[in-house]
Backbone as JSON, one array per atom type, in Angstrom:
{
  "sequence": "XXXXXXXXXXXXXXXXXXXXXXXXXXXXXXXXXXXXXXXXXXXXXXXXXXXXXXXXXXXXXXXXXXXXXXXXXXXXXXXXXXXXXXXXXXXXXXXXXXXXXXXXXXXXXXXXXXXXXXXXXXXXXXXXXXXXXXXXXXXXXXXXXX",
  "N": [[-13.5, -9.86, 53.98], [-11.65, -11.39, 55.44], [-9.23, -9.99, 55.08], [-9.76, -7.69, 56.53], [-10.26, -8.74, 59.12], [-7.8, -9.96, 59.51], [-6.08, -7.73, 59.57], [-7.11, -6.49, 61.85], [-6.47, -8.36, 63.81], [-3.71, -8.58, 63.62], [-2.65, -6.02, 63.85], [-4.05, -4.26, 65.56], [-3.56, -2.72, 68.6], [-2.57, -1.62, 71.89], [-1.11, 0.57, 71.25], [-1.72, 1.09, 68.64], [-4.23, 2.11, 66.44], [-6.65, 1.07, 64.18], [-7.84, 2.49, 61.24], [-10.87, 2.16, 59.81], [-12.69, 2.08, 56.88], [-16.04, 3.08, 56.75], [-18.27, 4.38, 55.49], [-18.51, 6.51, 52.6], [-16.04, 8.8, 53.1], [-16.21, 8.46, 55.86], [-14.82, 7.14, 58.8], [-14.15, 4.39, 60.97], [-12.74, 3.9, 64.15], [-10.7, 1.34, 65.13], [-9.76, -0.4, 67.85], [-8.09, -2.55, 70.29], [-10.18, -3.04, 72.17], [-12.47, -2.66, 70.63], [-12.17, -4.74, 68.8], [-12.55, -6.9, 70.52], [-15.21, -6.34, 71.28], [-16.58, -6.57, 68.84], [-15.97, -9.18, 67.88], [-15.6, -10.9, 70.02], [-13.18, -11.89, 70.85], [-9.67, -11.61, 71.7], [-7.33, -9.42, 70.01], [-4.98, -10.91, 69.28], [-6.03, -13.42, 69.01], [-7.39, -13.52, 66.66], [-6.44, -14.83, 64.19], [-6.83, -17.56, 64.95], [-9.56, -17.5, 65.38], [-10.47, -16.98, 62.75], [-9.6, -19.36, 61.55], [-11.22, -21.27, 62.87], [-13.91, -20.31, 62.55], [-13.94, -19.79, 59.87], [-13.88, -18.07, 56.7], [-16.08, -16.67, 54.78], [-15.9, -14.79, 52.65], [-13.35, -15.11, 51.61], [-13.36, -17.74, 51.14], [-12.4, -19.59, 53.0], [-12.96, -22.47, 54.67], [-13.23, -23.23, 57.48], [-14.18, -24.81, 60.64], [-16.68, -27.27, 60.4], [-19.99, -26.3, 61.14], [-19.27, -24.42, 63.03], [-19.72, -21.22, 63.86], [-19.36, -17.63, 64.12], [-20.0, -17.02, 66.83], [-19.65, -19.53, 68.06], [-16.92, -19.97, 67.51], [-15.75, -17.85, 68.93], [-16.58, -18.54, 71.53], [-15.26, -21.01, 71.9], [-12.6, -20.1, 71.83], [-12.58, -18.4, 74.0], [-12.91, -20.26, 75.99], [-10.73, -22.12, 75.66], [-8.53, -20.58, 74.96], [-6.79, -20.71, 72.75], [-6.49, -21.95, 69.37], [-4.72, -24.09, 69.21], [-4.7, -25.05, 71.86], [-7.34, -25.9, 72.08], [-7.33, -27.97, 70.22], [-5.48, -29.7, 71.45], [-7.0, -30.4, 73.6], [-8.66, -32.22, 72.54], [-10.61, -31.39, 70.76], [-12.06, -31.33, 67.54], [-10.64, -33.59, 66.26], [-10.4, -34.88, 63.76], [-9.88, -32.83, 62.08], [-7.55, -31.48, 62.61], [-5.13, -30.97, 61.09], [-6.15, -29.54, 58.88], [-7.32, -27.29, 60.14], [-5.06, -26.11, 61.26], [-3.77, -25.43, 58.91], [-5.62, -23.55, 57.87], [-5.28, -21.59, 59.79], [-2.62, -20.87, 59.27], [-2.98, -19.76, 56.75], [-4.58, -17.62, 57.49], [-2.79, -16.08, 58.95], [-1.15, -15.26, 57.06], [1.2, -16.64, 56.71], [4.42, -17.07, 55.59], [5.48, -19.57, 55.4], [3.42, -21.23, 54.92], [2.04, -24.03, 53.22], [2.33, -23.41, 50.22], [2.66, -23.6, 46.72], [5.67, -22.65, 45.03], [5.78, -20.22, 42.52], [7.65, -19.07, 40.95], [9.37, -20.19, 38.91], [7.59, -21.64, 37.48], [5.12, -22.58, 35.13], [1.8, -21.68, 35.32], [-0.6, -24.2, 35.99], [-3.84, -24.84, 35.59], [-5.33, -27.08, 36.28], [-3.76, -28.44, 38.21], [-3.66, -26.46, 40.15], [-6.37, -26.34, 40.8], [-6.71, -28.9, 41.89], [-5.1, -28.67, 44.19], [-6.48, -26.62, 45.55], [-8.9, -27.94, 45.99], [-8.01, -30.0, 47.65], [-7.45, -28.51, 49.9], [-9.95, -27.95, 50.74], [-11.2, -25.79, 49.53], [-13.57, -25.34, 47.82], [-15.15, -23.71, 46.04], [-13.22, -22.05, 44.89], [-11.66, -24.04, 43.68], [-13.45, -24.91, 41.71], [-13.61, -22.59, 40.11], [-10.96, -22.41, 39.22], [-10.78, -24.77, 37.75], [-12.53, -24.16, 35.67], [-11.05, -22.17, 34.37], [-9.1, -23.71, 33.21], [-10.32, -24.97, 31.11]],
  "CA": [[-13.6, -9.89, 55.42], [-10.41, -11.92, 55.99], [-8.23, -8.94, 55.12], [-10.12, -6.81, 57.64], [-10.0, -9.46, 60.37], [-6.35, -10.14, 59.63], [-5.52, -6.45, 60.01], [-7.53, -6.26, 63.23], [-5.75, -9.26, 64.68], [-2.27, -8.43, 63.55], [-2.16, -4.67, 64.06], [-4.72, -3.53, 66.64], [-2.86, -2.86, 69.87], [-2.74, -0.45, 72.75], [-0.4, 1.68, 70.62], [-2.14, 1.24, 67.25], [-5.65, 2.1, 66.14], [-6.88, 0.89, 62.76], [-8.93, 3.28, 60.67], [-11.63, 1.25, 58.96], [-13.7, 2.85, 56.16], [-17.42, 2.66, 56.97], [-18.98, 4.95, 54.34], [-17.71, 7.52, 51.91], [-15.55, 9.86, 53.96], [-16.4, 8.16, 57.27], [-13.91, 6.1, 59.28], [-14.31, 3.89, 62.33], [-11.48, 3.61, 64.82], [-10.73, -0.02, 65.69], [-8.69, -0.67, 68.81], [-8.31, -3.89, 70.86], [-11.51, -3.14, 72.79], [-13.45, -2.79, 69.56], [-12.03, -6.12, 68.28], [-13.23, -7.76, 71.51], [-16.66, -6.09, 71.22], [-17.12, -7.06, 67.56], [-15.76, -10.6, 67.6], [-15.56, -11.69, 71.25], [-11.84, -12.44, 71.05], [-8.58, -10.63, 71.73], [-6.72, -9.29, 68.69], [-4.03, -12.0, 68.97], [-6.78, -14.65, 68.74], [-8.11, -13.4, 65.39], [-6.14, -15.92, 63.24], [-7.5, -18.78, 65.41], [-10.98, -17.23, 65.12], [-10.68, -17.19, 61.31], [-9.44, -20.8, 61.27], [-12.39, -22.0, 63.37], [-15.15, -19.82, 61.95], [-13.83, -19.72, 58.43], [-14.08, -16.74, 56.15], [-16.83, -16.86, 53.55], [-15.48, -13.92, 51.55], [-12.13, -15.66, 51.05], [-13.62, -19.17, 50.94], [-11.74, -20.44, 53.99], [-14.15, -23.16, 55.19], [-13.35, -23.32, 58.93], [-14.71, -26.07, 61.19], [-18.11, -27.4, 60.1], [-20.93, -26.02, 62.21], [-18.75, -23.42, 63.96], [-19.86, -19.86, 63.39], [-18.63, -16.61, 64.87], [-20.23, -17.18, 68.28], [-19.01, -20.77, 68.47], [-15.46, -19.79, 67.48], [-15.4, -16.99, 70.06], [-16.79, -19.32, 72.75], [-14.15, -21.96, 72.0], [-11.36, -19.39, 72.16], [-12.7, -17.93, 75.39], [-12.74, -21.42, 76.88], [-9.43, -22.77, 75.55], [-7.47, -19.59, 74.8], [-6.18, -20.76, 71.42], [-6.83, -23.11, 68.54], [-3.83, -25.19, 69.59], [-5.17, -25.6, 73.14], [-8.59, -26.62, 71.8], [-6.95, -29.23, 69.56], [-4.85, -30.55, 72.46], [-8.08, -30.88, 74.49], [-9.43, -33.23, 71.83], [-11.61, -30.82, 69.87], [-11.83, -31.44, 66.1], [-9.49, -34.48, 65.98], [-10.3, -35.21, 62.33], [-9.61, -31.61, 61.31], [-6.39, -30.77, 63.15], [-4.23, -30.5, 60.04], [-6.85, -28.53, 58.09], [-7.47, -26.07, 60.94], [-3.74, -25.47, 61.33], [-3.55, -24.82, 57.6], [-6.45, -22.34, 57.8], [-4.64, -20.58, 60.63], [-1.46, -20.38, 58.52], [-3.5, -18.87, 55.71], [-5.08, -16.41, 58.16], [-1.67, -15.27, 59.42], [-0.34, -14.98, 55.88], [2.48, -17.25, 57.03], [5.2, -17.35, 54.4], [5.82, -20.98, 55.38], [2.22, -22.01, 54.59], [2.42, -24.9, 52.1], [1.87, -22.93, 48.92], [3.7, -23.87, 45.74], [6.4, -21.52, 44.46], [5.41, -20.04, 41.12], [8.7, -18.3, 40.28], [9.86, -20.82, 37.69], [6.57, -22.57, 37.0], [4.02, -22.1, 34.32], [0.6, -22.11, 36.05], [-1.48, -25.2, 35.41], [-5.11, -24.65, 36.29], [-5.77, -28.36, 36.83], [-3.02, -28.68, 39.45], [-4.11, -25.46, 41.12], [-7.7, -26.77, 41.23], [-6.52, -30.06, 42.78], [-4.59, -28.16, 45.46], [-7.58, -25.91, 46.22], [-9.86, -28.95, 46.45], [-7.37, -30.67, 48.79], [-7.56, -27.59, 51.03], [-11.38, -27.76, 50.98], [-11.62, -24.52, 48.95], [-14.32, -25.91, 46.7], [-15.54, -22.71, 45.03], [-12.0, -21.67, 44.2], [-11.31, -25.17, 42.82], [-14.33, -24.86, 40.54], [-13.21, -21.48, 39.23], [-9.69, -22.77, 38.59], [-11.07, -25.78, 36.72], [-13.12, -23.44, 34.51], [-9.98, -21.48, 33.65], [-8.34, -24.7, 32.49], [-11.07, -25.54, 29.98]],
  "C": [[-12.28, -10.37, 56.04], [-9.37, -10.83, 56.13], [-8.48, -8.0, 56.29], [-9.81, -7.49, 58.96], [-8.51, -9.65, 60.59], [-5.72, -8.85, 60.16], [-5.88, -6.18, 61.47], [-6.71, -7.11, 64.18], [-4.26, -9.0, 64.72], [-1.8, -7.04, 63.97], [-2.84, -3.9, 65.18], [-3.97, -3.78, 67.94], [-3.12, -1.62, 70.7], [-2.07, 0.78, 72.16], [-0.87, 1.97, 69.21], [-3.65, 1.15, 67.14], [-5.8, 1.98, 64.64], [-8.03, 1.78, 62.34], [-9.6, 2.42, 59.61], [-12.72, 2.04, 58.23], [-15.1, 2.25, 56.36], [-18.28, 3.08, 55.8], [-18.06, 5.97, 53.71], [-17.33, 8.64, 52.88], [-15.68, 9.6, 55.45], [-15.51, 6.98, 57.67], [-14.28, 5.69, 60.69], [-12.92, 3.62, 62.88], [-11.6, 2.26, 65.5], [-9.5, -0.19, 66.58], [-8.95, -2.05, 69.41], [-9.68, -4.06, 71.5], [-12.6, -3.33, 71.75], [-13.38, -4.18, 68.93], [-12.77, -7.07, 69.22], [-14.74, -7.59, 71.43], [-17.26, -6.68, 69.96], [-17.1, -8.58, 67.45], [-15.7, -11.49, 68.85], [-14.23, -12.35, 71.52], [-10.83, -11.31, 71.14], [-7.95, -10.55, 70.34], [-5.76, -10.42, 68.32], [-4.75, -13.31, 68.65], [-7.47, -14.62, 67.37], [-7.72, -14.49, 64.38], [-6.78, -17.25, 63.64], [-9.01, -18.68, 65.16], [-11.31, -17.5, 63.65], [-10.59, -18.67, 60.98], [-10.68, -21.58, 61.69], [-13.68, -21.6, 62.66], [-15.13, -19.9, 60.44], [-14.0, -18.28, 57.99], [-14.76, -16.88, 54.81], [-16.34, -16.0, 52.39], [-14.21, -14.43, 50.88], [-12.19, -17.17, 50.89], [-12.76, -20.07, 51.82], [-12.87, -21.13, 54.75], [-14.3, -23.18, 56.71], [-13.87, -24.69, 59.36], [-16.2, -26.15, 60.9], [-18.97, -27.13, 61.32], [-20.47, -24.99, 63.22], [-18.87, -22.05, 63.31], [-19.07, -18.91, 64.26], [-18.79, -16.79, 66.37], [-19.55, -18.43, 68.8], [-17.49, -20.64, 68.51], [-15.02, -18.94, 68.67], [-15.52, -17.75, 71.39], [-15.65, -20.32, 72.96], [-12.85, -21.26, 72.41], [-11.41, -18.8, 73.56], [-12.44, -19.08, 76.36], [-11.31, -21.96, 76.87], [-8.26, -21.79, 75.4], [-6.85, -19.56, 73.42], [-6.69, -21.98, 70.66], [-6.0, -24.31, 68.97], [-4.3, -25.84, 70.88], [-6.47, -26.38, 72.94], [-8.29, -27.96, 71.14], [-6.32, -30.2, 70.56], [-5.89, -31.12, 73.43], [-8.98, -31.89, 73.79], [-10.52, -32.7, 70.93], [-11.16, -31.0, 68.42], [-10.68, -32.37, 65.72], [-9.32, -34.8, 64.49], [-9.9, -34.01, 61.49], [-8.35, -30.88, 61.75], [-5.51, -30.16, 62.06], [-4.89, -29.38, 59.23], [-6.97, -27.21, 58.87], [-6.13, -25.35, 61.11], [-3.39, -24.8, 60.0], [-4.35, -23.53, 57.47], [-5.85, -21.22, 58.63], [-3.41, -20.02, 59.92], [-1.9, -19.42, 57.42], [-3.93, -17.55, 56.34], [-3.94, -15.51, 58.64], [-0.78, -14.85, 58.26], [1.09, -15.45, 56.1], [3.22, -17.6, 55.75], [5.56, -18.83, 54.28], [4.58, -21.86, 55.13], [2.52, -22.8, 53.32], [1.8, -24.48, 50.76], [2.99, -23.17, 47.92], [4.37, -22.58, 45.26], [6.05, -21.42, 42.99], [6.5, -19.33, 40.33], [9.09, -18.91, 38.94], [8.84, -21.8, 37.1], [5.59, -21.86, 36.09], [2.74, -22.58, 35.02], [-0.18, -23.17, 35.27], [-2.75, -25.19, 36.23], [-5.58, -25.95, 36.93], [-5.07, -28.65, 38.17], [-3.44, -27.7, 40.54], [-5.49, -25.84, 41.67], [-7.61, -27.95, 42.18], [-6.05, -29.61, 44.16], [-5.7, -27.44, 46.24], [-8.61, -26.9, 46.76], [-9.31, -29.7, 47.67], [-7.48, -29.83, 50.06], [-9.01, -27.25, 51.36], [-11.88, -26.4, 50.5], [-12.37, -24.82, 47.66], [-14.7, -24.89, 45.63], [-14.33, -22.27, 44.23], [-11.58, -22.78, 43.24], [-12.17, -25.17, 41.56], [-13.95, -23.76, 39.57], [-11.9, -21.78, 38.51], [-9.88, -23.81, 37.5], [-11.64, -25.14, 35.47], [-12.07, -22.73, 33.7], [-9.18, -22.45, 32.79], [-9.06, -25.3, 31.29], [-10.66, -24.97, 28.65]]
}
């Protein structure tokens, strides 16, 4: 789901329509209006939507108790995740929500370890995933290290 939402948020525009496979041989056309109809947010708000709502398919936890409707409502009210945080929403989760947004935007500066010259260690990867509240991923990484 994250990959789909990411594409919708990053590429849907007045000049670009995303073709989204629905069934074998059938495609849906996704434009900014369709993003708004499906998710209740503008395409540019999709990374904030993912950060708040989370993404179960990619195990991004989001803000506890905030589903799709709650995330859309918050973004309609505040305009952005940053504005909601500045208004005092989710004070204990500011850093985590900003991290989830970085993950949702596939930001190259997101705090991910470089693996170019490293040998993967499953235990360290599991600790990092657990620190980021990605509990299922942490469990799978721990299993690989056994």
